[in-house]
N, C-alpha and C positions, 0 to 999 in steps of 0.2 A: 669779869662781871658780864660783859657782852656775850661771852661764851655760855654763861649760865641762862641768859635770856634765850639765846637761840635754842639750847637744848631743852629748855622748857617749852618753848614754842613747837619744837618738833614733838615732844612728848605728847602736848596737847592735841596736836594734829593726829598722832598715831591713836590716841585715846578716842578721839572722834571718829576716825575711820573704823576703829574696832567696834565701836558702838552702832555704827551704821551697818556693819557686816552682821553684827549679831541680830539687829532689828530685821535685816533682810532674810536671814536664815530661819528666825523665828516665824516670819510670815510664810516662808516656803513650808516649814514644817506644819503650820497650820493648814495650809492648802492641801498638803498630802494627806493629813489626817481627815479632812472633810471628803477628799476623793475616795480614801478607803472606806469611810463610813458609808458613802453613797454605794459603792460597789458591794459592800457587805449586804446593805438593805436590798439591792437589786437581786443579789444571789438568794437572799431569803425569800423574796417574793416570787422569784422564779421556781424555787423549790416547792413553795406553798402552792402554786398553781399546777404544778406536776402532780402533786398529791391529791389535789382537788380532782383533777382529770381522772386519776387512778380510782379513786373512791366513786366518783360519778358513774364510772362505766364498769364498775364491777358486776358480774352476772348474778351475784345474790344480794338480797336485801342488806343493807348496812344502816343502822340507825343507832344514833348516840344520844343519850339523854343526860342532862345536868341532874346529877342525883339530889342536889339541894333544891331546885325549883321544880324538877319534874319536867322541864321543858326539853323538847327536841332540839338538838343543836346542829346535827348532821343527818341528813337522810338522802340516799342516793336514788338513782331512777328506778332501780329494781325494787325499792320499797314501796313504790306506788302500788304494787299488788297487796301490800299489807293495809295501806290506808285508803286506797281507792280514790285518791285525789293526787294532782301533781305534787311530786316530792318536795318542791320548794315550799310548797303551801303548809307542809307539816312543821316547818321550822318554827320554833316559838310556841308550839301548841303543846298539850299534855295529854296523857292517856284519857283524861276525862272528855277531851274533845272527840275521841274517836270510839271510846268503849262505854258500856254502862258503868255506873258508880260502883256496882259490885265488881265487875272485872277490874276497873281501874284501881280499886283500893287494894288489890292483890299485890 
């Protein structure tokens, strides 16, 4: 009888120790997942900045327009020759802001 209680006590202690280790490992996994997510986001931001620099410095005008709204979403420095305004001011504008209605309707 005494042996059963001792065995039961040891089993409970082992069970408690296992639960504690599982909890610790789950926390470590969550920390690693958060770190991986942060690294992935940093990598995406870095690539996006590089692409923006490339687009910005292309020697030819690059203009991207949202076909649904007609608004310009990307406009590089070389496109200033098209709009005759600072390229960043073209963002959010439409053909109607730069051309006659006849030209813009085309």
